[in-house]
N, C-alpha and C positions, 0 to 999 in steps of 0.2 A: 504493499499500500504505500501511497505517497500522499504527503500533507504539504499544503501552503499554509503557512502562517503570517498574518499581516499584521503590523503595526504602525503607531505613529498618527493616527487620525485624531481629530479634534476640533477646538472651535478657535477660530482666529478670525482678527478684524482684516478687513480690506487693505491690500498692500502688503499684507504680513507673510511668513514663510512657514511651510511644514515641511517634514521629510517622511515619507512613506517608505517602509521596509517590509518585505517580504522573504522569508526563508523556506526553503524547499526541502524536505526529510523525507526518509522512507527507502524504498527499494528503488534507487535511482542508478540507472546506467549510464545515461548522459542526458544534459539538457539542451535543446536546440535553440530555444528561444524562450523569453521571459518579458511579460508586459503588463500594462494597467490598462483597465477599462473603467469606466464610471457611468453610473445611473442615476439620474436627477427623477425627482418624484414627477411621473406622469410622462416621461421621457424614455426612449429606447436606450438600450446600453450602447456605448460607444467607446471605440478604441481612443486612448490618450497617447500612449506611447508603448514601443516594443524594442527588445534590443535583442538581435540574432548573436547566436554562439559562432565564434571562429571569424575570420576576415576582420579582424580588429573589433568586432562588436559593432557592426552598423546598427545604427537607429532610425527610427521613423517615429514623427509625431503628428497628433492632430495640428490642423491649422491654427486652432482656438488657443493652443498651449506654446506653440513655437516662440522660443526666445524667452519664456519664463518659467518652462518646466525642462528638468534635465534627468534622463533615465541613465543608469549606470547599474554595475553588476561586479559583485565579488564572486568569482568564480569557485574558488577554495572553499566558501561557506555557502554556496548555491543559493545566493542571497542577491535580490534585485531591489534597488532603490528606487525612488521619485523625490527628488528633490523639486519642490513647487515653491517659486518665489512670486512675488506681484500678484498674489490672489485677489481674486474678485468674486463677488457675490455669486456670480454665475458659474463657478467653480464647485458651488455646493452640490454634494452628490455622495452617494456610496461608490468609494472606489475598490475595485477588486482586482487581485494579482491572479495573472494566468501563466501557464508554462505549458511547453511542448515538450512532454519528458519522456525518454526512452526506459523502459524498465527493463528490457533484455536488447540484444542487437537487433531483433525484429519487430519489437512491440513500442509503438510510440502513442501516446493519448495526451490529450489535452486536460490540464487539472486547473480548478479554481480555488481561490480561497474564499472566506467567508465575508470579506467585505468588512471596511472599516469608514465611518462616516466621517466626513470633511464638511465643515461648515464655515463658510465664511460671510460674517455678520459683524456690524457694529452694535 
């Protein structure tokens, strides 16, 4: 079994910063990609950022967060981070960690964390 455990959410004022963390543990052969999605009330879940293993760790961001959010990864710890700066009220959502993980050489699955609430409000 594989688990993704998120931390770092909370309440922050507009313009503030938060750092989310997500650690993967369990029967991990390798991790192909890790990323973050978010879902605001009444809206669909949307991609925030993703980081791909290898090739120097290429990244991709939603247009709405480019220049404000930074995704990074510690391969030794199987952990992905999301540094969120210049937060806006519209960033308020539940943030979910996700990862494409091989549990064996031939088996790859998508895993999700339980979600962490980020609220940006004065």
